[in-house]
N, CA, C and O atoms as a GROMACS GRO file, in nm:
protein
  444
    1UNK      N    1  -0.170   0.296   4.241
    1UNK     CA    2  -0.200   0.243   4.110
    1UNK      C    3  -0.076   0.263   4.022
    1UNK      O    4  -0.020   0.373   4.018
    2UNK      N    5  -0.033   0.158   3.951
    2UNK     CA    6   0.084   0.172   3.865
    2UNK      C    7   0.045   0.232   3.730
    2UNK      O    8  -0.073   0.244   3.698
    3UNK      N    9   0.146   0.270   3.652
    3UNK     CA   10   0.122   0.335   3.523
    3UNK      C   11   0.047   0.246   3.424
    3UNK      O   12  -0.036   0.296   3.348
    4UNK      N   13   0.076   0.117   3.424
    4UNK     CA   14   0.009   0.025   3.332
    4UNK      C   15  -0.141   0.023   3.360
    4UNK      O   16  -0.222   0.033   3.268
    5UNK      N   17  -0.176   0.010   3.486
    5UNK     CA   18  -0.318   0.007   3.522
    5UNK      C   19  -0.384   0.139   3.493
    5UNK      O   20  -0.499   0.142   3.447
    6UNK      N   21  -0.316   0.249   3.517
    6UNK     CA   22  -0.373   0.381   3.492
    6UNK      C   23  -0.396   0.406   3.344
    6UNK      O   24  -0.494   0.471   3.307
    7UNK      N   25  -0.308   0.356   3.260
    7UNK     CA   26  -0.318   0.379   3.116
    7UNK      C   27  -0.399   0.272   3.044
    7UNK      O   28  -0.430   0.289   2.926
    8UNK      N   29  -0.434   0.162   3.111
    8UNK     CA   30  -0.503   0.053   3.044
    8UNK      C   31  -0.640   0.094   2.992
    8UNK      O   32  -0.688   0.038   2.893
    9UNK      N   33  -0.704   0.189   3.056
    9UNK     CA   34  -0.835   0.232   3.008
    9UNK      C   35  -0.824   0.310   2.878
    9UNK      O   36  -0.924   0.326   2.807
   10UNK      N   37  -0.705   0.359   2.844
   10UNK     CA   38  -0.684   0.433   2.721
   10UNK      C   39  -0.650   0.342   2.603
   10UNK      O   40  -0.658   0.385   2.488
   11UNK      N   41  -0.613   0.218   2.632
   11UNK     CA   42  -0.571   0.125   2.528
   11UNK      C   43  -0.689   0.044   2.477
   11UNK      O   44  -0.782   0.014   2.551
   12UNK      N   45  -0.684   0.009   2.346
   12UNK     CA   46  -0.789  -0.079   2.294
   12UNK      C   47  -0.780  -0.216   2.359
   12UNK      O   48  -0.674  -0.257   2.407
   13UNK      N   49  -0.892  -0.287   2.361
   13UNK     CA   50  -0.891  -0.420   2.420
   13UNK      C   51  -0.813  -0.517   2.330
   13UNK      O   52  -0.786  -0.488   2.214
   14UNK      N   53  -0.777  -0.631   2.387
   14UNK     CA   54  -0.693  -0.729   2.318
   14UNK      C   55  -0.757  -0.776   2.187
   14UNK      O   56  -0.687  -0.798   2.088
   15UNK      N   57  -0.887  -0.793   2.186
   15UNK     CA   58  -0.956  -0.839   2.064
   15UNK      C   59  -0.942  -0.737   1.952
   15UNK      O   60  -0.916  -0.774   1.837
   16UNK      N   61  -0.959  -0.610   1.984
   16UNK     CA   62  -0.943  -0.505   1.884
   16UNK      C   63  -0.798  -0.497   1.835
   16UNK      O   64  -0.772  -0.482   1.716
   17UNK      N   65  -0.705  -0.507   1.929
   17UNK     CA   66  -0.564  -0.504   1.891
   17UNK      C   67  -0.529  -0.620   1.799
   17UNK      O   68  -0.455  -0.602   1.702
   18UNK      N   69  -0.582  -0.738   1.828
   18UNK     CA   70  -0.554  -0.855   1.744
   18UNK      C   71  -0.610  -0.835   1.604
   18UNK      O   72  -0.544  -0.866   1.506
   19UNK      N   73  -0.731  -0.783   1.594
   19UNK     CA   74  -0.792  -0.758   1.462
   19UNK      C   75  -0.710  -0.654   1.386
   19UNK      O   76  -0.686  -0.670   1.266
   20UNK      N   77  -0.668  -0.548   1.454
   20UNK     CA   78  -0.587  -0.445   1.389
   20UNK      C   79  -0.450  -0.500   1.348
   20UNK      O   80  -0.400  -0.467   1.241
   21UNK      N   81  -0.392  -0.583   1.433
   21UNK     CA   82  -0.263  -0.645   1.400
   21UNK      C   83  -0.276  -0.735   1.278
   21UNK      O   84  -0.187  -0.740   1.194
   22UNK      N   85  -0.386  -0.806   1.271
   22UNK     CA   86  -0.411  -0.893   1.155
   22UNK      C   87  -0.424  -0.810   1.028
   22UNK      O   88  -0.368  -0.846   0.925
   23UNK      N   89  -0.499  -0.700   1.034
   23UNK     CA   90  -0.515  -0.611   0.918
   23UNK      C   91  -0.380  -0.552   0.876
   23UNK      O   92  -0.347  -0.548   0.758
   24UNK      N   93  -0.303  -0.508   0.974
   24UNK     CA   94  -0.171  -0.449   0.945
   24UNK      C   95  -0.079  -0.553   0.883
   24UNK      O   96  -0.007  -0.524   0.788
   25UNK      N   97  -0.082  -0.675   0.936
   25UNK     CA   98   0.001  -0.782   0.884
   25UNK      C   99  -0.034  -0.812   0.738
   25UNK      O  100   0.055  -0.832   0.655
   26UNK      N  101  -0.162  -0.816   0.709
   26UNK     CA  102  -0.207  -0.842   0.572
   26UNK      C  103  -0.158  -0.733   0.477
   26UNK      O  104  -0.112  -0.763   0.366
   27UNK      N  105  -0.167  -0.608   0.519
   27UNK     CA  106  -0.120  -0.497   0.435
   27UNK      C  107   0.031  -0.505   0.415
   27UNK      O  108   0.081  -0.487   0.304
   28UNK      N  109   0.103  -0.533   0.523
   28UNK     CA  110   0.249  -0.541   0.513
   28UNK      C  111   0.292  -0.656   0.422
   28UNK      O  112   0.393  -0.645   0.352
   29UNK      N  113   0.217  -0.766   0.423
   29UNK     CA  114   0.248  -0.876   0.331
   29UNK      C  115   0.234  -0.830   0.187
   29UNK      O  116   0.317  -0.861   0.102
   30UNK      N  117   0.128  -0.755   0.159
   30UNK     CA  118   0.106  -0.704   0.022
   30UNK      C  119   0.216  -0.606  -0.017
   30UNK      O  120   0.255  -0.600  -0.134
   31UNK      N  121   0.265  -0.530   0.078
   31UNK     CA  122   0.370  -0.432   0.050
   31UNK      C  123   0.509  -0.495   0.043
   31UNK      O  124   0.604  -0.430  -0.002
   32UNK      N  125   0.522  -0.618   0.087
   32UNK     CA  126   0.655  -0.678   0.104
   32UNK      C  127   0.722  -0.725  -0.024
   32UNK      O  128   0.836  -0.771  -0.019
   33UNK      N  129   0.657  -0.716  -0.136
   33UNK     CA  130   0.716  -0.760  -0.263
   33UNK      C  131   0.776  -0.639  -0.334
   33UNK      O  132   0.709  -0.537  -0.351
   34UNK      N  133   0.902  -0.648  -0.377
   34UNK     CA  134   0.968  -0.533  -0.441
   34UNK      C  135   0.893  -0.477  -0.562
   34UNK      O  136   0.886  -0.355  -0.580
   35UNK      N  137   0.837  -0.564  -0.646
   35UNK     CA  138   0.765  -0.514  -0.764
   35UNK      C  139   0.638  -0.439  -0.725
   35UNK      O  140   0.604  -0.338  -0.787
   36UNK      N  141   0.568  -0.487  -0.622
   36UNK     CA  142   0.448  -0.417  -0.577
   36UNK      C  143   0.485  -0.283  -0.516
   36UNK      O  144   0.414  -0.184  -0.535
   37UNK      N  145   0.594  -0.278  -0.442
   37UNK     CA  146   0.640  -0.150  -0.387
   37UNK      C  147   0.676  -0.053  -0.499
   37UNK      O  148   0.644   0.066  -0.490
   38UNK      N  149   0.742  -0.102  -0.602
   38UNK     CA  150   0.776  -0.016  -0.716
   38UNK      C  151   0.650   0.042  -0.779
   38UNK      O  152   0.646   0.161  -0.812
   39UNK      N  153   0.549  -0.040  -0.796
   39UNK     CA  154   0.423   0.009  -0.854
   39UNK      C  155   0.358   0.114  -0.764
   39UNK      O  156   0.318   0.221  -0.809
   40UNK      N  157   0.349   0.082  -0.636
   40UNK     CA  158   0.286   0.175  -0.542
   40UNK      C  159   0.362   0.306  -0.531
   40UNK      O  160   0.302   0.412  -0.518
   41UNK      N  161   0.494   0.299  -0.537
   41UNK     CA  162   0.574   0.422  -0.530
   41UNK      C  163   0.544   0.515  -0.647
   41UNK      O  164   0.554   0.637  -0.633
   42UNK      N  165   0.507   0.459  -0.761
   42UNK     CA  166   0.474   0.543  -0.877
   42UNK      C  167   0.341   0.615  -0.860
   42UNK      O  168   0.309   0.707  -0.935
   43UNK      N  169   0.263   0.572  -0.761
   43UNK     CA  170   0.133   0.635  -0.735
   43UNK      C  171   0.127   0.697  -0.596
   43UNK      O  172   0.020   0.741  -0.552
   44UNK      N  173   0.240   0.702  -0.527
   44UNK     CA  174   0.243   0.746  -0.387
   44UNK      C  175   0.209   0.893  -0.368
   44UNK      O  176   0.178   0.935  -0.257
   45UNK      N  177   0.214   0.971  -0.475
   45UNK     CA  178   0.178   1.112  -0.463
   45UNK      C  179   0.027   1.132  -0.479
   45UNK      O  180  -0.021   1.245  -0.484
   46UNK      N  181  -0.046   1.021  -0.488
   46UNK     CA  182  -0.192   1.028  -0.501
   46UNK      C  183  -0.236   1.034  -0.646
   46UNK      O  184  -0.356   1.043  -0.674
   47UNK      N  185  -0.141   1.031  -0.739
   47UNK     CA  186  -0.175   1.041  -0.881
   47UNK      C  187  -0.227   0.910  -0.936
   47UNK      O  188  -0.208   0.803  -0.877
   48UNK      N  189  -0.290   0.921  -1.049
   48UNK     CA  190  -0.341   0.806  -1.122
   48UNK      C  191  -0.241   0.776  -1.233
   48UNK      O  192  -0.189   0.868  -1.297
   49UNK      N  193  -0.214   0.649  -1.256
   49UNK     CA  194  -0.119   0.609  -1.361
   49UNK      C  195  -0.183   0.504  -1.451
   49UNK      O  196  -0.256   0.416  -1.404
   50UNK      N  197  -0.156   0.516  -1.579
   50UNK     CA  198  -0.204   0.414  -1.673
   50UNK      C  199  -0.114   0.291  -1.662
   50UNK      O  200  -0.002   0.298  -1.611
   51UNK      N  201  -0.164   0.179  -1.709
   51UNK     CA  202  -0.086   0.056  -1.707
   51UNK      C  203   0.042   0.074  -1.787
   51UNK      O  204   0.149   0.029  -1.745
   52UNK      N  205   0.033   0.141  -1.902
   52UNK     CA  206   0.155   0.160  -1.982
   52UNK      C  207   0.255   0.250  -1.911
   52UNK      O  208   0.376   0.228  -1.923
   53UNK      N  209   0.209   0.351  -1.836
   53UNK     CA  210   0.299   0.434  -1.756
   53UNK      C  211   0.366   0.351  -1.647
   53UNK      O  212   0.487   0.361  -1.625
   54UNK      N  213   0.286   0.270  -1.578
   54UNK     CA  214   0.341   0.186  -1.472
   54UNK      C  215   0.444   0.089  -1.526
   54UNK      O  216   0.546   0.063  -1.462
   55UNK      N  217   0.418   0.035  -1.643
   55UNK     CA  218   0.512  -0.059  -1.704
   55UNK      C  219   0.648   0.008  -1.726
   55UNK      O  220   0.752  -0.052  -1.699
   56UNK      N  221   0.647   0.131  -1.773
   56UNK     CA  222   0.771   0.203  -1.800
   56UNK      C  223   0.836   0.251  -1.670
   56UNK      O  224   0.954   0.229  -1.648
   57UNK      N  225   0.757   0.317  -1.584
   57UNK     CA  226   0.812   0.377  -1.463
   57UNK      C  227   0.866   0.273  -1.364
   57UNK      O  228   0.967   0.297  -1.299
   58UNK      N  229   0.798   0.160  -1.353
   58UNK     CA  230   0.841   0.057  -1.259
   58UNK      C  231   0.931  -0.048  -1.323
   58UNK      O  232   0.981  -0.138  -1.256
   59UNK      N  233   0.952  -0.034  -1.455
   59UNK     CA  234   1.035  -0.128  -1.530
   59UNK      C  235   0.989  -0.272  -1.509
   59UNK      O  236   1.068  -0.362  -1.482
   60UNK      N  237   0.857  -0.290  -1.523
   60UNK     CA  238   0.797  -0.422  -1.513
   60UNK      C  239   0.729  -0.455  -1.646
   60UNK      O  240   0.680  -0.365  -1.714
   61UNK      N  241   0.727  -0.582  -1.681
   61UNK     CA  242   0.668  -0.622  -1.807
   61UNK      C  243   0.561  -0.726  -1.782
   61UNK      O  244   0.558  -0.791  -1.677
   62UNK      N  245   0.472  -0.741  -1.879
   62UNK     CA  246   0.370  -0.843  -1.870
   62UNK      C  247   0.440  -0.979  -1.868
   62UNK      O  248   0.544  -0.991  -1.931
   63UNK      N  249   0.391  -1.079  -1.800
   63UNK     CA  250   0.271  -1.085  -1.718
   63UNK      C  251   0.293  -1.044  -1.573
   63UNK      O  252   0.198  -1.039  -1.496
   64UNK      N  253   0.417  -1.016  -1.535
   64UNK     CA  254   0.447  -0.980  -1.396
   64UNK      C  255   0.369  -0.857  -1.352
   64UNK      O  256   0.317  -0.851  -1.241
   65UNK      N  257   0.360  -0.758  -1.441
   65UNK     CA  258   0.286  -0.635  -1.409
   65UNK      C  259   0.141  -0.667  -1.376
   65UNK      O  260   0.088  -0.621  -1.274
   66UNK      N  261   0.076  -0.745  -1.460
   66UNK     CA  262  -0.065  -0.781  -1.436
   66UNK      C  263  -0.082  -0.862  -1.308
   66UNK      O  264  -0.178  -0.842  -1.234
   67UNK      N  265   0.012  -0.951  -1.282
   67UNK     CA  266   0.004  -1.032  -1.161
   67UNK      C  267   0.013  -0.944  -1.037
   67UNK      O  268  -0.066  -0.961  -0.944
   68UNK      N  269   0.106  -0.850  -1.034
   68UNK     CA  270   0.124  -0.765  -0.916
   68UNK      C  271   0.008  -0.666  -0.901
   68UNK      O  272  -0.034  -0.638  -0.789
   69UNK      N  273  -0.043  -0.613  -1.012
   69UNK     CA  274  -0.161  -0.526  -1.005
   69UNK      C  275  -0.279  -0.605  -0.948
   69UNK      O  276  -0.356  -0.553  -0.868
   70UNK      N  277  -0.293  -0.730  -0.990
   70UNK     CA  278  -0.401  -0.814  -0.938
   70UNK      C  279  -0.394  -0.832  -0.788
   70UNK      O  280  -0.496  -0.824  -0.720
   71UNK      N  281  -0.274  -0.856  -0.736
   71UNK     CA  282  -0.257  -0.871  -0.591
   71UNK      C  283  -0.295  -0.740  -0.520
   71UNK      O  284  -0.368  -0.743  -0.421
   72UNK      N  285  -0.248  -0.629  -0.571
   72UNK     CA  286  -0.277  -0.499  -0.508
   72UNK      C  287  -0.427  -0.467  -0.512
   72UNK      O  288  -0.480  -0.408  -0.418
   73UNK      N  289  -0.493  -0.505  -0.619
   73UNK     CA  290  -0.638  -0.484  -0.628
   73UNK      C  291  -0.713  -0.573  -0.529
   73UNK      O  292  -0.802  -0.527  -0.457
   74UNK      N  293  -0.676  -0.701  -0.525
   74UNK     CA  294  -0.742  -0.795  -0.432
   74UNK      C  295  -0.727  -0.750  -0.287
   74UNK      O  296  -0.818  -0.767  -0.206
   75UNK      N  297  -0.612  -0.693  -0.255
   75UNK     CA  298  -0.587  -0.647  -0.118
   75UNK      C  299  -0.650  -0.510  -0.090
   75UNK      O  300  -0.644  -0.461   0.022
   76UNK      N  301  -0.711  -0.448  -0.192
   76UNK     CA  302  -0.778  -0.320  -0.173
   76UNK      C  303  -0.683  -0.202  -0.163
   76UNK      O  304  -0.722  -0.094  -0.119
   77UNK      N  305  -0.557  -0.222  -0.205
   77UNK     CA  306  -0.460  -0.113  -0.195
   77UNK      C  307  -0.469  -0.017  -0.313
   77UNK      O  308  -0.436   0.101  -0.300
   78UNK      N  309  -0.512  -0.067  -0.428
   78UNK     CA  310  -0.532   0.020  -0.544
   78UNK      C  311  -0.670  -0.005  -0.601
   78UNK      O  312  -0.732  -0.108  -0.577
   79UNK      N  313  -0.716   0.093  -0.678
   79UNK     CA  314  -0.840   0.075  -0.752
   79UNK      C  315  -0.818   0.126  -0.894
   79UNK      O  316  -0.736   0.214  -0.919
   80UNK      N  317  -0.895   0.068  -0.985
   80UNK     CA  318  -0.877   0.099  -1.125
   80UNK      C  319  -0.996   0.172  -1.184
   80UNK      O  320  -1.108   0.166  -1.132
   81UNK      N  321  -0.967   0.241  -1.295
   81UNK     CA  322  -1.069   0.311  -1.371
   81UNK      C  323  -1.038   0.289  -1.518
   81UNK      O  324  -0.925   0.308  -1.562
   82UNK      N  325  -1.140   0.249  -1.593
   82UNK     CA  326  -1.122   0.228  -1.736
   82UNK      C  327  -1.164   0.353  -1.811
   82UNK      O  328  -1.267   0.414  -1.782
   83UNK      N  329  -1.080   0.392  -1.908
   83UNK     CA  330  -1.112   0.503  -1.998
   83UNK      C  331  -1.086   0.453  -2.139
   83UNK      O  332  -0.973   0.453  -2.187
   84UNK      N  333  -1.193   0.410  -2.205
   84UNK     CA  334  -1.178   0.349  -2.337
   84UNK      C  335  -1.102   0.219  -2.326
   84UNK      O  336  -1.144   0.127  -2.256
   85UNK      N  337  -0.989   0.211  -2.396
   85UNK     CA  338  -0.907   0.090  -2.393
   85UNK      C  339  -0.802   0.094  -2.284
   85UNK      O  340  -0.728  -0.003  -2.266
   86UNK      N  341  -0.793   0.202  -2.211
   86UNK     CA  342  -0.687   0.220  -2.114
   86UNK      C  343  -0.737   0.202  -1.971
   86UNK      O  344  -0.848   0.243  -1.937
   87UNK      N  345  -0.652   0.140  -1.888
   87UNK     CA  346  -0.680   0.124  -1.745
   87UNK      C  347  -0.588   0.217  -1.669
   87UNK      O  348  -0.470   0.230  -1.700
   88UNK      N  349  -0.646   0.282  -1.568
   88UNK     CA  350  -0.570   0.372  -1.481
   88UNK      C  351  -0.586   0.323  -1.338
   88UNK      O  352  -0.694   0.277  -1.298
   89UNK      N  353  -0.480   0.334  -1.261
   89UNK     CA  354  -0.482   0.290  -1.121
   89UNK      C  355  -0.433   0.401  -1.030
   89UNK      O  356  -0.353   0.486  -1.068
   90UNK      N  357  -0.485   0.396  -0.907
   90UNK     CA  358  -0.439   0.487  -0.803
   90UNK      C  359  -0.445   0.413  -0.670
   90UNK      O  360  -0.517   0.314  -0.656
   91UNK      N  361  -0.368   0.463  -0.573
   91UNK     CA  362  -0.370   0.404  -0.439
   91UNK      C  363  -0.505   0.437  -0.377
   91UNK      O  364  -0.545   0.553  -0.373
   92UNK      N  365  -0.575   0.336  -0.328
   92UNK     CA  366  -0.710   0.353  -0.276
   92UNK      C  367  -0.714   0.361  -0.124
   92UNK      O  368  -0.812   0.412  -0.068
   93UNK      N  369  -0.613   0.312  -0.058
   93UNK     CA  370  -0.614   0.303   0.088
   93UNK      C  371  -0.526   0.412   0.148
   93UNK      O  372  -0.404   0.411   0.127
   94UNK      N  373  -0.584   0.507   0.222
   94UNK     CA  374  -0.504   0.614   0.281
   94UNK      C  375  -0.397   0.564   0.379
   94UNK      O  376  -0.294   0.628   0.396
   95UNK      N  377  -0.423   0.450   0.442
   95UNK     CA  378  -0.321   0.392   0.532
   95UNK      C  379  -0.200   0.348   0.453
   95UNK      O  380  -0.086   0.366   0.497
   96UNK      N  381  -0.223   0.291   0.335
   96UNK     CA  382  -0.112   0.250   0.249
   96UNK      C  383  -0.032   0.373   0.203
   96UNK      O  384   0.090   0.369   0.197
   97UNK      N  385  -0.104   0.481   0.171
   97UNK     CA  386  -0.034   0.604   0.132
   97UNK      C  387   0.056   0.655   0.244
   97UNK      O  388   0.169   0.697   0.219
   98UNK      N  389   0.006   0.651   0.366
   98UNK     CA  390   0.086   0.697   0.480
   98UNK      C  391   0.211   0.612   0.497
   98UNK      O  392   0.320   0.664   0.523
   99UNK      N  393   0.196   0.480   0.482
   99UNK     CA  394   0.312   0.391   0.492
   99UNK      C  395   0.410   0.418   0.378
   99UNK      O  396   0.531   0.422   0.399
  100UNK      N  397   0.358   0.437   0.257
  100UNK     CA  398   0.444   0.466   0.142
  100UNK      C  399   0.523   0.595   0.161
  100UNK      O  400   0.640   0.602   0.125
  101UNK      N  401   0.458   0.696   0.217
  101UNK     CA  402   0.529   0.822   0.242
  101UNK      C  403   0.643   0.801   0.341
  101UNK      O  404   0.752   0.855   0.323
  102UNK      N  405   0.619   0.723   0.445
  102UNK     CA  406   0.725   0.694   0.542
  102UNK      C  407   0.838   0.615   0.478
  102UNK      O  408   0.955   0.646   0.499
  103UNK      N  409   0.803   0.514   0.399
  103UNK     CA  410   0.905   0.434   0.330
  103UNK      C  411   0.987   0.523   0.236
  103UNK      O  412   1.109   0.508   0.227
  104UNK      N  413   0.920   0.613   0.167
  104UNK     CA  414   0.991   0.703   0.076
  104UNK      C  415   1.092   0.790   0.153
  104UNK      O  416   1.207   0.804   0.113
  105UNK      N  417   1.046   0.847   0.264
  105UNK     CA  418   1.136   0.931   0.344
  105UNK      C  419   1.256   0.851   0.395
  105UNK      O  420   1.368   0.902   0.396
  106UNK      N  421   1.234   0.729   0.436
  106UNK     CA  422   1.342   0.648   0.495
  106UNK      C  423   1.436   0.588   0.391
  106UNK      O  424   1.556   0.575   0.417
  107UNK      N  425   1.383   0.551   0.273
  107UNK     CA  426   1.464   0.476   0.178
  107UNK      C  427   1.491   0.547   0.046
  107UNK      O  428   1.586   0.511  -0.024
  108UNK      N  429   1.412   0.646   0.011
  108UNK     CA  430   1.427   0.710  -0.121
  108UNK      C  431   1.462   0.857  -0.114
  108UNK      O  432   1.503   0.916  -0.214
  109UNK      N  433   1.447   0.918   0.003
  109UNK     CA  434   1.477   1.060   0.017
  109UNK      C  435   1.625   1.087   0.012
  109UNK      O  436   1.707   0.995   0.016
  110UNK      N  437   1.658   1.214   0.004
  110UNK     CA  438   1.799   1.254   0.000
  110UNK      C  439   1.866   1.216   0.130
  110UNK      O  440   1.809   1.230   0.238
  111UNK      N  441   1.990   1.166   0.120
  111UNK     CA  442   2.061   1.128   0.242
  111UNK      C  443   2.154   1.237   0.286
  111UNK      O  444   2.222   1.223   0.388
   0.00000   0.00000   0.00000
């Protein structure tokens, strides 16, 4: 028996892999915009940020900020909480947090 056949019982079936690949592709598309990455990086430590904080920290202005927040919400990567007149957002998907941590280490950490 070759190694491929021996290990095939440990691998997910093609249908599961395709579904997972589709989910991963969708997430990577959402992460692929520089402004969305900037927003997510401001919340990558698991903290909650107000819209006004995100505007300053990511150096984004309306309406671009609202548009990118909308995409991240639709994709389920962030979730919001209203407190009076203020909106706060945090990263909602632990898989996105894991990817953000890796991206930070590779592109933003000390060289």
